[in-house]
Steps between C-alpha positions, in 0.01 A plus 500: 500500500649832404482802709467874369643778704273799551762753525834570644585387847749744671778330695493625854777340683438529878852418606661826394748658738274809516224298648690406813517843667871524509575136576672252279366136448773255620450134422689253712535122484696243706665249291454130584210578731180404306288480818475884438325425151609819327697819518343773718446855379518796748457872437788657676646845542821533301673654786445192730838356616555162355547356845160620603354327211679174599399539881162657475336414175636157381392317818145584430516275195764241592515461874241211492751282335697281747833589344448891558645476855797305381624757240858606531463836358881540445493217262191592306554572119288756325381558156352825373321456163684188436857629564693435818536789733613580853254737679614760730259448796538873619424641151164564356322264265571767224860530574523119485368522140135409558238659299143455422425122431847391592536138572707390801579138563692369788685153546580349825777247473440187708130578528310324207155486624340266745731207551682606182198444286492846329167567665 
């Protein structure tokens, strides 16, 4: 069955930076921990220190996982938009290179999900 359009449909993206009242959308995922089924997205002020993001925001999404309390934060490796990076915990998200819709992934050596299952 064919469908005929009755006119132009304007594209109205809702995730533009202008729609976040000065915040940036930061997407974060924990590799090899699929109990948390997908990356989480947070609207955050770009001047938030990266350390505050780790200590105050990330637990809301990831603390239910039994590995969370076992993380050795000194051994965590980080990816920003698919590239390795070493965040400065005292510097802001923006100063660490995060912008609207940046994807942050973190890896926790030795912690690979519940009993090493990746979940």
